[in-house]
RORODREN-599416 format. One record per residue: x, y, z of N, C-alpha, C in turn; residue number from 1. Coordinates in steps of 0.2 Angstrom, whole numbers, m for minus. Layout:
<nodes>
((X Y Z) (X Y Z) (X Y Z) NUM)
...
</nodes>
This chain:
<nodes>
((386 m155 m151) (385 m161 m147) (387 m167 m150) 1)
((385 m169 m156) (386 m175 m159) (394 m176 m160) 2)
((397 m171 m163) (404 m171 m164) (408 m174 m158) 3)
((406 m171 m152) (410 m173 m146) (409 m181 m144) 4)
((404 m184 m147) (403 m191 m146) (406 m196 m151) 5)
((409 m193 m156) (412 m197 m161) (420 m197 m160) 6)
((423 m203 m160) (430 m204 m159) (434 m204 m165) 7)
((439 m201 m166) (443 m201 m172) (449 m205 m170) 8)
((450 m210 m175) (456 m215 m174) (461 m213 m180) 9)
((467 m211 m179) (472 m209 m184) (475 m216 m187) 10)
((476 m215 m194) (479 m221 m197) (476 m227 m197) 11)
((469 m227 m198) (465 m233 m198) (460 m232 m204) 12)
((459 m237 m208) (462 m244 m208) (469 m244 m212) 13)
((472 m238 m214) (478 m237 m216) (481 m230 m215) 14)
((487 m229 m216) (491 m223 m214) (488 m217 m218) 15)
((486 m212 m215) (484 m206 m218) (476 m205 m217) 16)
((473 m210 m215) (465 m210 m215) (464 m208 m207) 17)
((459 m204 m206) (457 m202 m200) (450 m205 m199) 18)
((449 m211 m196) (443 m215 m196) (439 m212 m191) 19)
((432 m210 m192) (427 m208 m188) (423 m214 m185) 20)
((424 m215 m179) (421 m221 m175) (414 m218 m172) 21)
((408 m221 m174) (402 m219 m171) (400 m223 m165) 22)
((404 m229 m164) (402 m233 m158) (402 m229 m152) 23)
((405 m224 m151) (405 m220 m145) (398 m216 m145) 24)
((396 m214 m150) (389 m211 m151) (384 m216 m149) 25)
((384 m222 m152) (379 m227 m151) (379 m229 m143) 26)
((385 m229 m140) (385 m231 m133) (382 m226 m128) 27)
((381 m220 m131) (378 m214 m127) (371 m214 m128) 28)
((367 m216 m123) (359 m217 m125) (356 m210 m126) 29)
((358 m205 m123) (355 m198 m125) (358 m196 m132) 30)
((364 m197 m133) (367 m195 m140) (364 m199 m145) 31)
((363 m205 m145) (361 m210 m150) (353 m208 m151) 32)
((350 m207 m146) (342 m205 m146) (342 m198 m149) 33)
((346 m194 m147) (345 m187 m150) (347 m187 m158) 34)
((352 m191 m160) (354 m192 m167) (348 m194 m171) 35)
((345 m200 m169) (339 m202 m172) (333 m197 m172) 36)
((332 m194 m167) (327 m189 m167) (328 m183 m172) 37)
((334 m181 m172) (336 m175 m176) (335 m178 m184) 38)
((338 m184 m185) (337 m186 m192) (329 m187 m194) 39)
((325 m190 m189) (318 m191 m191) (315 m184 m192) 40)
((317 m179 m188) (314 m172 m189) (315 m169 m195) 41)
((321 m171 m198) (323 m168 m204) (319 m171 m210) 42)
((317 m177 m209) (313 m180 m214) (306 m182 m213) 43)
((303 m179 m207) (296 m180 m206) (291 m178 m211) 44)
((293 m173 m215) (288 m170 m220) (288 m174 m226) 45)
((293 m179 m227) (293 m183 m233) (290 m190 m232) 46)
((288 m192 m238) (284 m199 m238) (289 m204 m241) 47)
((294 m206 m238) (298 m212 m241) (294 m218 m240) 48)
((296 m223 m244) (293 m230 m244) (298 m234 m240) 49)
((305 m233 m241) (310 m237 m238) (316 m233 m236) 50)
((320 m235 m232) (327 m233 m231) (332 m239 m233) 51)
((337 m237 m237) (342 m241 m239) (348 m239 m235) 52)
((351 m244 m232) (357 m242 m228) (363 m247 m229) 53)
((369 m245 m229) (375 m249 m231) (378 m252 m225) 54)
((381 m258 m226) (384 m262 m221) (390 m258 m218) 55)
((392 m258 m212) (388 m261 m207) (385 m256 m202) 56)
((389 m250 m201) (387 m245 m196) (380 m242 m199) 57)
((380 m241 m205) (374 m238 m208) (367 m242 m206) 58)
((368 m249 m205) (362 m253 m203) (359 m250 m197) 59)
((364 m249 m192) (362 m247 m185) (358 m240 m186) 60)
((360 m235 m189) (357 m229 m190) (351 m230 m194) 61)
((351 m233 m200) (346 m234 m204) (340 m238 m202) 62)
((341 m243 m198) (336 m247 m195) (332 m243 m190) 63)
((336 m240 m185) (333 m236 m180) (329 m230 m183) 64)
((331 m227 m188) (327 m222 m192) (321 m224 m195) 65)
((322 m230 m198) (316 m233 m202) (310 m235 m197) 66)
((312 m237 m191) (307 m238 m186) (304 m232 m184) 67)
((308 m227 m183) (305 m220 m180) (301 m217 m186) 68)
((302 m218 m192) (298 m215 m197) (293 m220 m200) 69)
((293 m226 m197) (287 m231 m199) (288 m233 m206) 70)
((294 m234 m209) (294 m236 m215) (299 m243 m216) 71)
((299 m246 m222) (303 m252 m222) (311 m250 m223) 72)
((315 m256 m222) (322 m255 m222) (325 m260 m226) 73)
((330 m258 m230) (333 m263 m235) (341 m262 m234) 74)
((344 m268 m233) (351 m268 m232) (355 m268 m238) 75)
((360 m264 m239) (365 m265 m245) (371 m268 m242) 76)
((373 m275 m244) (378 m279 m240) (384 m280 m245) 77)
((389 m283 m242) (395 m285 m246) (393 m292 m249) 78)
((396 m293 m254) (395 m299 m258) (394 m306 m254) 79)
((389 m310 m256) (389 m316 m253) (385 m316 m246) 80)
((383 m311 m244) (379 m310 m237) (372 m311 m237) 81)
((369 m310 m243) (362 m310 m244) (359 m317 m247) 82)
((354 m320 m244) (352 m326 m246) (348 m327 m252) 83)
((346 m322 m256) (342 m322 m261) (345 m319 m267) 84)
((342 m319 m273) (345 m317 m279) (346 m309 m278) 85)
((352 m307 m281) (354 m300 m279) (356 m296 m286) 86)
((357 m290 m285) (360 m285 m290) (366 m283 m286) 87)
((371 m281 m290) (377 m279 m287) (380 m273 m291) 88)
((385 m269 m287) (388 m263 m290) (395 m262 m286) 89)
((400 m262 m290) (407 m261 m288) (407 m253 m287) 90)
((412 m251 m282) (413 m244 m281) (420 m243 m278) 91)
((423 m237 m278) (429 m235 m276) (429 m232 m269) 92)
((433 m235 m264) (433 m232 m258) (439 m227 m258) 93)
((440 m223 m252) (445 m219 m251) (452 m223 m251) 94)
((451 m230 m249) (457 m234 m248) (456 m241 m252) 95)
((452 m241 m257) (452 m247 m261) (446 m248 m265) 96)
((444 m254 m267) (438 m255 m271) (434 m261 m268) 97)
((427 m260 m268) (423 m265 m265) (416 m265 m269) 98)
((412 m270 m267) (405 m271 m270) (400 m271 m265) 99)
((394 m269 m267) (388 m269 m263) (383 m273 m267) 100)
((378 m277 m263) (373 m280 m266) (366 m279 m262) 101)
((361 m279 m266) (354 m279 m263) (350 m285 m266) 102)
((345 m287 m263) (340 m292 m266) (337 m288 m272) 103)
((336 m292 m277) (333 m290 m283) (326 m288 m282) 104)
((323 m290 m277) (316 m288 m276) (315 m284 m270) 105)
((320 m281 m267) (320 m276 m261) (316 m270 m262) 106)
((316 m267 m269) (313 m261 m270) (309 m262 m276) 107)
((303 m259 m276) (298 m260 m281) (299 m253 m285) 108)
((297 m254 m292) (298 m248 m296) (293 m242 m293) 109)
((296 m236 m293) (293 m230 m291) (293 m229 m283) 110)
((296 m234 m279) (296 m232 m272) (301 m227 m271) 111)
((299 m223 m266) (303 m217 m264) (308 m219 m258) 112)
((315 m218 m259) (320 m221 m255) (324 m215 m252) 113)
((326 m216 m245) (330 m212 m241) (336 m216 m240) 114)
((342 m214 m242) (349 m218 m241) (351 m215 m234) 115)
((354 m220 m230) (356 m218 m224) (363 m222 m223) 116)
((368 m218 m220) (374 m221 m218) (377 m217 m212) 117)
((382 m220 m209) (386 m217 m204) (390 m211 m206) 118)
((393 m212 m212) (398 m207 m214) (398 m206 m222) 119)
((399 m200 m224) (400 m199 m231) (407 m196 m232) 120)
((411 m199 m236) (418 m196 m237) (418 m194 m245) 121)
((421 m199 m249) (421 m197 m256) (415 m198 m260) 122)
((410 m202 m257) (404 m203 m260) (403 m210 m264) 123)
((409 m213 m264) (409 m220 m268) (403 m225 m266) 124)
((403 m226 m260) (398 m231 m257) (391 m228 m258) 125)
((390 m222 m257) (383 m219 m258) (381 m219 m265) 126)
((386 m218 m270) (384 m218 m277) (383 m225 m279) 127)
((386 m230 m276) (385 m237 m278) (377 m239 m276) 128)
((375 m236 m270) (368 m237 m268) (363 m234 m273) 129)
((365 m228 m275) (361 m224 m279) (360 m228 m286) 130)
((365 m231 m288) (365 m235 m294) (360 m241 m293) 131)
((361 m244 m288) (357 m250 m286) (350 m249 m286) 132)
((348 m243 m282) (341 m241 m281) (338 m240 m288) 133)
((342 m236 m292) (339 m234 m298) (338 m240 m303) 134)
((343 m245 m303) (343 m251 m307) (336 m255 m305) 135)
((334 m255 m299) (328 m258 m297) (322 m254 m298) 136)
((323 m248 m300) (317 m244 m302) (315 m239 m296) 137)
((319 m239 m291) (317 m234 m285) (319 m227 m287) 138)
((316 m223 m283) (318 m216 m283) (322 m214 m277) 139)
((328 m213 m278) (332 m211 m272) (332 m203 m271) 140)
((328 m201 m267) (327 m194 m266) (332 m190 m262) 141)
((333 m193 m256) (338 m190 m251) (342 m195 m248) 142)
((347 m192 m244) (352 m196 m241) (354 m192 m234) 143)
((355 m196 m229) (357 m194 m222) (363 m197 m220) 144)
((367 m194 m216) (373 m196 m214) (374 m193 m207) 145)
((377 m197 m202) (379 m194 m196) (385 m189 m197) 146)
((390 m191 m201) (396 m188 m202) (397 m186 m209) 147)
((399 m180 m211) (401 m178 m217) (408 m175 m217) 148)
((412 m178 m222) (419 m175 m222) (419 m171 m229) 149)
((417 m165 m228) (416 m161 m234) (422 m160 m239) 150)
((428 m160 m236) (434 m159 m240) (435 m165 m245) 151)
((431 m171 m244) (432 m176 m249) (427 m176 m254) 152)
((422 m172 m254) (417 m171 m259) (411 m175 m260) 153)
((410 m180 m255) (405 m185 m256) (398 m182 m257) 154)
((396 m177 m253) (390 m173 m254) (389 m170 m260) 155)
((394 m167 m263) (394 m164 m270) (393 m170 m275) 156)
((396 m175 m274) (395 m181 m279) (387 m183 m279) 157)
((384 m183 m273) (377 m185 m272) (373 m180 m276) 158)
((375 m173 m274) (371 m168 m278) (371 m168 m285) 159)
((377 m170 m288) (378 m171 m295) (374 m177 m298) 160)
((373 m181 m293) (368 m187 m296) (361 m186 m294) 161)
((359 m180 m292) (352 m178 m291) (349 m180 m284) 162)
((354 m181 m279) (352 m183 m273) (353 m177 m268) 163)
((349 m175 m264) (350 m171 m258) (353 m174 m252) 164)
((357 m171 m249) (360 m174 m243) (359 m170 m236) 165)
((360 m173 m231) (359 m170 m224) (364 m174 m220) 166)
((368 m170 m215) (373 m173 m211) (372 m170 m204) 167)
((372 m174 m199) (372 m171 m192) (378 m167 m190) 168)
((384 m169 m192) (390 m165 m190) (395 m166 m196) 169)
((400 m161 m196) (405 m161 m201) (412 m161 m197) 170)
((417 m163 m201) (424 m163 m198) (428 m160 m203) 171)
</nodes>
């Protein structure tokens, strides 16, 4: 069901990349609601303190899931977007290098964290968040994604870092 609601855009943002666009899922009220319900059911037996989600599509899924689970939400943003003191971590993308930041007081030592994003490919972005959460003393226990591109190995990278993952659909 979810896979049929996700548009694939060839050669975006550069040649050879098959971009998975979740805006079509978000536009479908039943699909979006079902995705959040399925994610929340996956994690209803866990007691996370907060969700950390990455800019920008991860914010949509992460914030909706945080409301559904009744927990806090922490944004991981690109440099210069957060108004308070931050910690930062550079990472490698499938098509370049980037950096994420979080407020230095966003996570308290020992807090249990669920990472949420729209997609996991090589795992670079997710591993940057794992590093930031751990730097702040949080315990990143699990991760959730709408899309997994298993041939790129991101879920395995998370597993190697001690984080369990879950995805709604694979391509």
